N, C-alpha and C positions, 0 to 999 in steps of 0.2 A: 036243946038250945036253939031258938030260931034266929037266923040271921036277918038284919034289916033288909028292906026291899032293895036298896041300892047295892048292897053287898051281894045279894042273890043274883042280881042282874049281871054284875061283873063276873061272878063265878060261872053263871050259865053261858055268858058270852065266851069266857075262856075255855069252857068245855067244848065249844065249837070252833074257836079260833086256833087252838093249838093243833088239832088234827088238820084243820083246813090249811094251816101254814105248812105242815109236814107234806100234805098231798100236793100243794103248790110247788114246793121245792122238788118233790119227786117228778112231777109233770115237767118242770123246766129242765131237769136233768135228762129225762127221757127224750124231750123234744130236741135238746141240744145234741144228744148223742145220735139221734136218728137223722139229724140234718148235717152232721159232720162226717158221716161214714160213706165210704165208697165200696163198691160201685153204686151210683145213684139209683139204677133200675132195681137193684135188690132191696133198697130201702124205701121204695115208693109206698108200699102199704104201711110200714111202721111209721113213716112220716105223716101220712094221713091220720092214722090213729093217735099219734102223739100230739098232732095239732088239735084234734077234738078233745083229747084228755087235757091238754093245757087250757083250752077255753072253758071246759067244765070246771077245772080246778080253780081257775081265776074267778069264775062266777061264784063258786062255793066259798072262796075266801072273802070276796066282797060282801056276800050275804052274812058271813060270820062276823066280819069286821064291823058291819053296820048294825049288827044285832038282829037281823032279819030271820036267822035261822031258828027253827023251832027248838024249844028247849026239851031235851030228853033226860033220861035217867042215866045215860051211859051204859057201859056193859057191866053186868053183874059177874061175880066170880063164877056162878053156876053157868052162865052163858059162855064165858071164856073157857071153862072146862069142857063144855059140849062142842065147841068148835076147834079146840086144840088138836084133836086127832086128825081132823081134816086138813088143818094147816100143816101139820107134820108130814102127812102123806104127800100133800101137794109139793111141799118144798123138796122132800127127798126124791120123789119120783119124777117130778117135772124138772126141777133145776139141776139135780145131780145126775139122775139117770138118763136125761135127755142126750147128754154128750156120750154116754157109754152105749145105750141101747138104740138111740135115735129118738127123734121127737115124737113120732107117731106111736111107737111101741110104748114108750115111757108114758105118753099121755093116755094111751088106752089103759095101761096098768093103773095110773092115778085115778082116771075116771071110775074104772071098776071098783077100786078100793074105796073111794069116797062114796059111791053109790051103795056099796055093800055096808059101809059103816052107818049110813043114815037111813037105809031102807028098813021099814018096819017089818017087812016079810021075814019069815022064818029062814034062818041060815042052814037049817037041816033039810029044807025042801029042795029037791032037784029042779023042780019047776021054776022056783024063784031064782036059782042060780042061772038056769037057761035064759030066763028073762033079763037078768042083769047083764049076761054076756052079750045077748043079742042087742040090747039097747046101747051098751058100750060100743059094740062094733059098728052099729049104725051111726052113732054119734061120731066115731072117728072116721068113718067113710065120708060123712058130711064135711068134717073138718079138713080131710085130705082133698076132697073135691073143691072146697073153698080156697084153701091155701095154695095147693100145688097146681091144680088145673085152671081155676078161674083167676086168681090173683098172681100166680107165678112167684110166690114168696119162697125164699130159701129158708129151709128149716134145719136145725142141727141134725147132721147125719151121725149115725152110730153103727153098732155092730150089725143091726138087723134091718133098719129102714130109716 
């Protein structure tokens, strides 16, 4: 059963407007929280990022509201099933373990797990594990240099780092 053209347009617009509204609400919340926390120096980087996030979310919302966003098919069940393990690992290791282990240790573990989940290389090969660990370590060194040394951002401290 085919929908009339005007019905498809409103359904396609809603497909973009609903997530755009949710993203805008999240961006407003993050911006508000970053601008109301003290000490101000510790929240300089989050304020900058939240302002950029808010501007992009507002732009996305306006495009969706005006119907300028490209129409897509949405996420299929297969795509959701493929990304679900990554989302679960990210939530557990970054949001839960960051307080227990520390931001950098939890982020390293999350990055290594995600890389291992989606890397097509054999999980039986020692060489592929060495590569995964090295890339994860280099990525975390870059994150450490960016956050701690360059931007002087306070990250959650934990048991290890």
